[in-house]
PyMOL commands that place a pseudoatom at each C-alpha (Angstrom):
pseudoatom trace, name=CA, resn=UNK, resi=1, chain=A, elem=C, hetatm=0, pos=[-21.781, -13.166, -1.773]
pseudoatom trace, name=CA, resn=UNK, resi=2, chain=A, elem=C, hetatm=0, pos=[-20.947, -9.959, 0.119]
pseudoatom trace, name=CA, resn=UNK, resi=3, chain=A, elem=C, hetatm=0, pos=[-22.812, -6.696, -0.402]
pseudoatom trace, name=CA, resn=UNK, resi=4, chain=A, elem=C, hetatm=0, pos=[-22.552, -3.304, 1.278]
pseudoatom trace, name=CA, resn=UNK, resi=5, chain=A, elem=C, hetatm=0, pos=[-24.867, -2.364, 4.117]
pseudoatom trace, name=CA, resn=UNK, resi=6, chain=A, elem=C, hetatm=0, pos=[-26.166, 1.066, 5.035]
pseudoatom trace, name=CA, resn=UNK, resi=7, chain=A, elem=C, hetatm=0, pos=[-28.180, 2.626, 7.847]
pseudoatom trace, name=CA, resn=UNK, resi=8, chain=A, elem=C, hetatm=0, pos=[-31.415, 0.982, 6.644]
pseudoatom trace, name=CA, resn=UNK, resi=9, chain=A, elem=C, hetatm=0, pos=[-29.953, -2.334, 7.864]
pseudoatom trace, name=CA, resn=UNK, resi=10, chain=A, elem=C, hetatm=0, pos=[-29.353, -1.164, 11.454]
pseudoatom trace, name=CA, resn=UNK, resi=11, chain=A, elem=C, hetatm=0, pos=[-32.032, -3.402, 13.013]
pseudoatom trace, name=CA, resn=UNK, resi=12, chain=A, elem=C, hetatm=0, pos=[-30.547, -6.522, 11.393]
pseudoatom trace, name=CA, resn=UNK, resi=13, chain=A, elem=C, hetatm=0, pos=[-27.058, -5.524, 12.538]
pseudoatom trace, name=CA, resn=UNK, resi=14, chain=A, elem=C, hetatm=0, pos=[-28.214, -4.965, 16.122]
pseudoatom trace, name=CA, resn=UNK, resi=15, chain=A, elem=C, hetatm=0, pos=[-30.235, -8.204, 16.172]
pseudoatom trace, name=CA, resn=UNK, resi=16, chain=A, elem=C, hetatm=0, pos=[-27.280, -10.283, 15.001]
pseudoatom trace, name=CA, resn=UNK, resi=17, chain=A, elem=C, hetatm=0, pos=[-24.825, -8.560, 17.305]
pseudoatom trace, name=CA, resn=UNK, resi=18, chain=A, elem=C, hetatm=0, pos=[-26.988, -8.890, 20.409]
pseudoatom trace, name=CA, resn=UNK, resi=19, chain=A, elem=C, hetatm=0, pos=[-27.268, -12.678, 20.291]
pseudoatom trace, name=CA, resn=UNK, resi=20, chain=A, elem=C, hetatm=0, pos=[-26.120, -13.941, 23.694]
pseudoatom trace, name=CA, resn=UNK, resi=21, chain=A, elem=C, hetatm=0, pos=[-23.528, -16.295, 22.152]
pseudoatom trace, name=CA, resn=UNK, resi=22, chain=A, elem=C, hetatm=0, pos=[-22.102, -13.483, 20.023]
pseudoatom trace, name=CA, resn=UNK, resi=23, chain=A, elem=C, hetatm=0, pos=[-21.922, -10.761, 22.688]
pseudoatom trace, name=CA, resn=UNK, resi=24, chain=A, elem=C, hetatm=0, pos=[-19.339, -12.581, 24.792]
pseudoatom trace, name=CA, resn=UNK, resi=25, chain=A, elem=C, hetatm=0, pos=[-16.837, -12.630, 21.927]
pseudoatom trace, name=CA, resn=UNK, resi=26, chain=A, elem=C, hetatm=0, pos=[-17.204, -9.086, 20.558]
pseudoatom trace, name=CA, resn=UNK, resi=27, chain=A, elem=C, hetatm=0, pos=[-17.299, -5.546, 21.864]
pseudoatom trace, name=CA, resn=UNK, resi=28, chain=A, elem=C, hetatm=0, pos=[-20.861, -4.606, 20.878]
pseudoatom trace, name=CA, resn=UNK, resi=29, chain=A, elem=C, hetatm=0, pos=[-21.494, -1.141, 19.510]
pseudoatom trace, name=CA, resn=UNK, resi=30, chain=A, elem=C, hetatm=0, pos=[-24.440, 1.033, 20.402]
pseudoatom trace, name=CA, resn=UNK, resi=31, chain=A, elem=C, hetatm=0, pos=[-26.952, 1.964, 17.720]
pseudoatom trace, name=CA, resn=UNK, resi=32, chain=A, elem=C, hetatm=0, pos=[-25.373, 5.418, 17.590]
pseudoatom trace, name=CA, resn=UNK, resi=33, chain=A, elem=C, hetatm=0, pos=[-21.865, 4.027, 17.135]
pseudoatom trace, name=CA, resn=UNK, resi=34, chain=A, elem=C, hetatm=0, pos=[-22.997, 1.749, 14.306]
pseudoatom trace, name=CA, resn=UNK, resi=35, chain=A, elem=C, hetatm=0, pos=[-24.774, 4.628, 12.573]
pseudoatom trace, name=CA, resn=UNK, resi=36, chain=A, elem=C, hetatm=0, pos=[-21.664, 6.812, 12.884]
pseudoatom trace, name=CA, resn=UNK, resi=37, chain=A, elem=C, hetatm=0, pos=[-19.401, 4.019, 11.618]
pseudoatom trace, name=CA, resn=UNK, resi=38, chain=A, elem=C, hetatm=0, pos=[-21.745, 3.301, 8.693]
pseudoatom trace, name=CA, resn=UNK, resi=39, chain=A, elem=C, hetatm=0, pos=[-21.204, 6.858, 7.477]
pseudoatom trace, name=CA, resn=UNK, resi=40, chain=A, elem=C, hetatm=0, pos=[-17.421, 6.840, 7.949]
pseudoatom trace, name=CA, resn=UNK, resi=41, chain=A, elem=C, hetatm=0, pos=[-15.547, 6.868, 4.646]
pseudoatom trace, name=CA, resn=UNK, resi=42, chain=A, elem=C, hetatm=0, pos=[-12.910, 4.259, 5.502]
pseudoatom trace, name=CA, resn=UNK, resi=43, chain=A, elem=C, hetatm=0, pos=[-15.294, 1.816, 7.245]
pseudoatom trace, name=CA, resn=UNK, resi=44, chain=A, elem=C, hetatm=0, pos=[-17.301, -0.770, 5.322]
pseudoatom trace, name=CA, resn=UNK, resi=45, chain=A, elem=C, hetatm=0, pos=[-20.156, -2.885, 6.570]
pseudoatom trace, name=CA, resn=UNK, resi=46, chain=A, elem=C, hetatm=0, pos=[-20.742, -5.941, 4.404]
pseudoatom trace, name=CA, resn=UNK, resi=47, chain=A, elem=C, hetatm=0, pos=[-23.675, -8.331, 4.502]
pseudoatom trace, name=CA, resn=UNK, resi=48, chain=A, elem=C, hetatm=0, pos=[-23.066, -12.043, 4.235]
pseudoatom trace, name=CA, resn=UNK, resi=49, chain=A, elem=C, hetatm=0, pos=[-25.681, -13.376, 1.864]
pseudoatom trace, name=CA, resn=UNK, resi=50, chain=A, elem=C, hetatm=0, pos=[-27.537, -16.495, 2.931]
pseudoatom trace, name=CA, resn=UNK, resi=51, chain=A, elem=C, hetatm=0, pos=[-30.282, -18.648, 1.433]
pseudoatom trace, name=CA, resn=UNK, resi=52, chain=A, elem=C, hetatm=0, pos=[-33.013, -16.546, 3.054]
pseudoatom trace, name=CA, resn=UNK, resi=53, chain=A, elem=C, hetatm=0, pos=[-31.363, -13.104, 3.071]
pseudoatom trace, name=CA, resn=UNK, resi=54, chain=A, elem=C, hetatm=0, pos=[-28.710, -11.643, 5.332]
pseudoatom trace, name=CA, resn=UNK, resi=55, chain=A, elem=C, hetatm=0, pos=[-26.872, -14.455, 7.162]
pseudoatom trace, name=CA, resn=UNK, resi=56, chain=A, elem=C, hetatm=0, pos=[-24.446, -12.165, 8.955]
pseudoatom trace, name=CA, resn=UNK, resi=57, chain=A, elem=C, hetatm=0, pos=[-22.230, -9.136, 8.582]
pseudoatom trace, name=CA, resn=UNK, resi=58, chain=A, elem=C, hetatm=0, pos=[-18.613, -8.012, 8.513]
pseudoatom trace, name=CA, resn=UNK, resi=59, chain=A, elem=C, hetatm=0, pos=[-17.062, -4.700, 9.553]
pseudoatom trace, name=CA, resn=UNK, resi=60, chain=A, elem=C, hetatm=0, pos=[-13.819, -3.557, 7.893]
pseudoatom trace, name=CA, resn=UNK, resi=61, chain=A, elem=C, hetatm=0, pos=[-11.669, -0.486, 8.380]
pseudoatom trace, name=CA, resn=UNK, resi=62, chain=A, elem=C, hetatm=0, pos=[-9.299, 0.497, 5.592]
pseudoatom trace, name=CA, resn=UNK, resi=63, chain=A, elem=C, hetatm=0, pos=[-6.110, 1.695, 7.292]
pseudoatom trace, name=CA, resn=UNK, resi=64, chain=A, elem=C, hetatm=0, pos=[-3.890, 2.368, 4.301]
pseudoatom trace, name=CA, resn=UNK, resi=65, chain=A, elem=C, hetatm=0, pos=[-3.554, 1.539, 0.650]
pseudoatom trace, name=CA, resn=UNK, resi=66, chain=A, elem=C, hetatm=0, pos=[-2.399, -1.945, 1.561]
pseudoatom trace, name=CA, resn=UNK, resi=67, chain=A, elem=C, hetatm=0, pos=[-3.838, -2.832, 4.999]
pseudoatom trace, name=CA, resn=UNK, resi=68, chain=A, elem=C, hetatm=0, pos=[-7.365, -3.554, 6.273]
pseudoatom trace, name=CA, resn=UNK, resi=69, chain=A, elem=C, hetatm=0, pos=[-8.470, -4.095, 9.851]
pseudoatom trace, name=CA, resn=UNK, resi=70, chain=A, elem=C, hetatm=0, pos=[-11.037, -6.895, 9.980]
pseudoatom trace, name=CA, resn=UNK, resi=71, chain=A, elem=C, hetatm=0, pos=[-13.064, -5.583, 12.925]
pseudoatom trace, name=CA, resn=UNK, resi=72, chain=A, elem=C, hetatm=0, pos=[-15.911, -8.022, 13.127]
pseudoatom trace, name=CA, resn=UNK, resi=73, chain=A, elem=C, hetatm=0, pos=[-17.744, -10.952, 11.645]
pseudoatom trace, name=CA, resn=UNK, resi=74, chain=A, elem=C, hetatm=0, pos=[-21.111, -12.034, 13.015]
pseudoatom trace, name=CA, resn=UNK, resi=75, chain=A, elem=C, hetatm=0, pos=[-22.878, -15.054, 11.541]
pseudoatom trace, name=CA, resn=UNK, resi=76, chain=A, elem=C, hetatm=0, pos=[-26.477, -15.973, 12.332]
pseudoatom trace, name=CA, resn=UNK, resi=77, chain=A, elem=C, hetatm=0, pos=[-26.318, -19.780, 12.100]
pseudoatom trace, name=CA, resn=UNK, resi=78, chain=A, elem=C, hetatm=0, pos=[-22.856, -20.755, 13.226]
pseudoatom trace, name=CA, resn=UNK, resi=79, chain=A, elem=C, hetatm=0, pos=[-21.271, -24.099, 12.412]
pseudoatom trace, name=CA, resn=UNK, resi=80, chain=A, elem=C, hetatm=0, pos=[-22.610, -24.344, 8.853]
pseudoatom trace, name=CA, resn=UNK, resi=81, chain=A, elem=C, hetatm=0, pos=[-19.578, -23.041, 6.943]
pseudoatom trace, name=CA, resn=UNK, resi=82, chain=A, elem=C, hetatm=0, pos=[-21.016, -19.563, 6.348]
pseudoatom trace, name=CA, resn=UNK, resi=83, chain=A, elem=C, hetatm=0, pos=[-18.132, -17.822, 8.128]
pseudoatom trace, name=CA, resn=UNK, resi=84, chain=A, elem=C, hetatm=0, pos=[-15.494, -19.849, 6.299]
pseudoatom trace, name=CA, resn=UNK, resi=85, chain=A, elem=C, hetatm=0, pos=[-16.992, -18.992, 2.913]
pseudoatom trace, name=CA, resn=UNK, resi=86, chain=A, elem=C, hetatm=0, pos=[-17.384, -15.330, 3.928]
pseudoatom trace, name=CA, resn=UNK, resi=87, chain=A, elem=C, hetatm=0, pos=[-13.661, -15.146, 4.814]
pseudoatom trace, name=CA, resn=UNK, resi=88, chain=A, elem=C, hetatm=0, pos=[-12.735, -16.333, 1.326]
pseudoatom trace, name=CA, resn=UNK, resi=89, chain=A, elem=C, hetatm=0, pos=[-15.011, -13.703, -0.214]
pseudoatom trace, name=CA, resn=UNK, resi=90, chain=A, elem=C, hetatm=0, pos=[-13.671, -11.063, 2.184]
pseudoatom trace, name=CA, resn=UNK, resi=91, chain=A, elem=C, hetatm=0, pos=[-10.113, -11.569, 0.971]
pseudoatom trace, name=CA, resn=UNK, resi=92, chain=A, elem=C, hetatm=0, pos=[-11.175, -11.216, -2.678]
pseudoatom trace, name=CA, resn=UNK, resi=93, chain=A, elem=C, hetatm=0, pos=[-13.219, -8.125, -1.780]
pseudoatom trace, name=CA, resn=UNK, resi=94, chain=A, elem=C, hetatm=0, pos=[-10.258, -6.487, -0.003]
pseudoatom trace, name=CA, resn=UNK, resi=95, chain=A, elem=C, hetatm=0, pos=[-7.917, -7.149, -2.940]
pseudoatom trace, name=CA, resn=UNK, resi=96, chain=A, elem=C, hetatm=0, pos=[-10.417, -5.928, -5.534]
pseudoatom trace, name=CA, resn=UNK, resi=97, chain=A, elem=C, hetatm=0, pos=[-11.912, -2.941, -3.701]
pseudoatom trace, name=CA, resn=UNK, resi=98, chain=A, elem=C, hetatm=0, pos=[-8.892, -1.643, -1.774]
pseudoatom trace, name=CA, resn=UNK, resi=99, chain=A, elem=C, hetatm=0, pos=[-5.923, -3.293, -3.503]
pseudoatom trace, name=CA, resn=UNK, resi=100, chain=A, elem=C, hetatm=0, pos=[-5.002, -4.552, -0.027]
pseudoatom trace, name=CA, resn=UNK, resi=101, chain=A, elem=C, hetatm=0, pos=[-2.185, -6.964, 0.653]
pseudoatom trace, name=CA, resn=UNK, resi=102, chain=A, elem=C, hetatm=0, pos=[-2.755, -7.469, 4.385]
pseudoatom trace, name=CA, resn=UNK, resi=103, chain=A, elem=C, hetatm=0, pos=[-5.719, -8.132, 6.654]
pseudoatom trace, name=CA, resn=UNK, resi=104, chain=A, elem=C, hetatm=0, pos=[-5.363, -8.096, 10.412]
pseudoatom trace, name=CA, resn=UNK, resi=105, chain=A, elem=C, hetatm=0, pos=[-7.744, -8.745, 13.307]
pseudoatom trace, name=CA, resn=UNK, resi=106, chain=A, elem=C, hetatm=0, pos=[-7.892, -9.341, 17.001]
pseudoatom trace, name=CA, resn=UNK, resi=107, chain=A, elem=C, hetatm=0, pos=[-9.840, -12.149, 18.620]
pseudoatom trace, name=CA, resn=UNK, resi=108, chain=A, elem=C, hetatm=0, pos=[-10.432, -12.961, 22.264]
pseudoatom trace, name=CA, resn=UNK, resi=109, chain=A, elem=C, hetatm=0, pos=[-8.203, -15.786, 23.450]
pseudoatom trace, name=CA, resn=UNK, resi=110, chain=A, elem=C, hetatm=0, pos=[-11.196, -17.781, 24.710]
pseudoatom trace, name=CA, resn=UNK, resi=111, chain=A, elem=C, hetatm=0, pos=[-12.944, -17.701, 21.312]
pseudoatom trace, name=CA, resn=UNK, resi=112, chain=A, elem=C, hetatm=0, pos=[-11.565, -21.076, 20.231]
pseudoatom trace, name=CA, resn=UNK, resi=113, chain=A, elem=C, hetatm=0, pos=[-13.959, -21.517, 17.299]
pseudoatom trace, name=CA, resn=UNK, resi=114, chain=A, elem=C, hetatm=0, pos=[-12.960, -18.204, 15.684]
pseudoatom trace, name=CA, resn=UNK, resi=115, chain=A, elem=C, hetatm=0, pos=[-9.245, -18.723, 16.354]
pseudoatom trace, name=CA, resn=UNK, resi=116, chain=A, elem=C, hetatm=0, pos=[-9.432, -22.152, 14.724]
pseudoatom trace, name=CA, resn=UNK, resi=117, chain=A, elem=C, hetatm=0, pos=[-11.254, -20.710, 11.700]
pseudoatom trace, name=CA, resn=UNK, resi=118, chain=A, elem=C, hetatm=0, pos=[-8.735, -17.895, 11.243]
pseudoatom trace, name=CA, resn=UNK, resi=119, chain=A, elem=C, hetatm=0, pos=[-5.783, -20.270, 11.618]
pseudoatom trace, name=CA, resn=UNK, resi=120, chain=A, elem=C, hetatm=0, pos=[-7.291, -22.684, 9.108]
pseudoatom trace, name=CA, resn=UNK, resi=121, chain=A, elem=C, hetatm=0, pos=[-7.562, -19.791, 6.647]
pseudoatom trace, name=CA, resn=UNK, resi=122, chain=A, elem=C, hetatm=0, pos=[-3.887, -18.866, 7.018]
pseudoatom trace, name=CA, resn=UNK, resi=123, chain=A, elem=C, hetatm=0, pos=[-4.037, -16.091, 9.608]
pseudoatom trace, name=CA, resn=UNK, resi=124, chain=A, elem=C, hetatm=0, pos=[-0.985, -16.101, 11.857]
pseudoatom trace, name=CA, resn=UNK, resi=125, chain=A, elem=C, hetatm=0, pos=[-0.643, -14.872, 15.420]
pseudoatom trace, name=CA, resn=UNK, resi=126, chain=A, elem=C, hetatm=0, pos=[1.539, -11.776, 15.597]
pseudoatom trace, name=CA, resn=UNK, resi=127, chain=A, elem=C, hetatm=0, pos=[0.988, -10.640, 19.158]
pseudoatom trace, name=CA, resn=UNK, resi=128, chain=A, elem=C, hetatm=0, pos=[-1.359, -10.171, 22.090]
pseudoatom trace, name=CA, resn=UNK, resi=129, chain=A, elem=C, hetatm=0, pos=[-2.840, -7.341, 24.060]
pseudoatom trace, name=CA, resn=UNK, resi=130, chain=A, elem=C, hetatm=0, pos=[-5.081, -7.019, 27.071]
pseudoatom trace, name=CA, resn=UNK, resi=131, chain=A, elem=C, hetatm=0, pos=[-8.588, -5.589, 27.156]
pseudoatom trace, name=CA, resn=UNK, resi=132, chain=A, elem=C, hetatm=0, pos=[-10.511, -5.341, 30.447]
pseudoatom trace, name=CA, resn=UNK, resi=133, chain=A, elem=C, hetatm=0, pos=[-8.653, -8.294, 31.926]
pseudoatom trace, name=CA, resn=UNK, resi=134, chain=A, elem=C, hetatm=0, pos=[-9.079, -10.472, 28.828]
pseudoatom trace, name=CA, resn=UNK, resi=135, chain=A, elem=C, hetatm=0, pos=[-6.421, -11.385, 26.300]
pseudoatom trace, name=CA, resn=UNK, resi=136, chain=A, elem=C, hetatm=0, pos=[-6.822, -10.475, 22.644]
pseudoatom trace, name=CA, resn=UNK, resi=137, chain=A, elem=C, hetatm=0, pos=[-4.802, -12.442, 20.095]
pseudoatom trace, name=CA, resn=UNK, resi=138, chain=A, elem=C, hetatm=0, pos=[-3.649, -10.326, 17.131]
pseudoatom trace, name=CA, resn=UNK, resi=139, chain=A, elem=C, hetatm=0, pos=[-3.614, -12.210, 13.848]
pseudoatom trace, name=CA, resn=UNK, resi=140, chain=A, elem=C, hetatm=0, pos=[-2.821, -11.217, 10.282]
pseudoatom trace, name=CA, resn=UNK, resi=141, chain=A, elem=C, hetatm=0, pos=[-2.654, -12.597, 6.797]
pseudoatom trace, name=CA, resn=UNK, resi=142, chain=A, elem=C, hetatm=0, pos=[-0.945, -11.447, 3.624]
pseudoatom trace, name=CA, resn=UNK, resi=143, chain=A, elem=C, hetatm=0, pos=[-3.369, -11.617, 0.717]
for i in range(1, 143): cmd.bond("trace and resi %d" % i, "trace and resi %d" % (i + 1))
show_as sticks, trace
zoom trace
């Protein structure tokens, strides 16, 4: 189950994001950036519910009435299917909350686990771009 986060969850967000295995595949935000984003109208932070509380989080940015940028997913205990289940719930959330018909994301080329997960869930590669000498794969899915 997904539920909305707010600024009272900042320590959990920072803890999850600063895991050494996570940091190499995301562009970590500062505390100040997270707090600013949490109060931005078209940005949503969602908790991924786990058996003992928050198992991860997702950041979304609503771009239009039909499109959502899937900015980030961070899962605490990777390899247990939590991310896969969260993606299913994310799509339902985006349809129900925003009436969205498209989700897009970018993922570093060397993040094979995430690219495999997104592909298995029907996300298709639509392009690439470069960021600080690394390649980002742009993927999207109609929902």
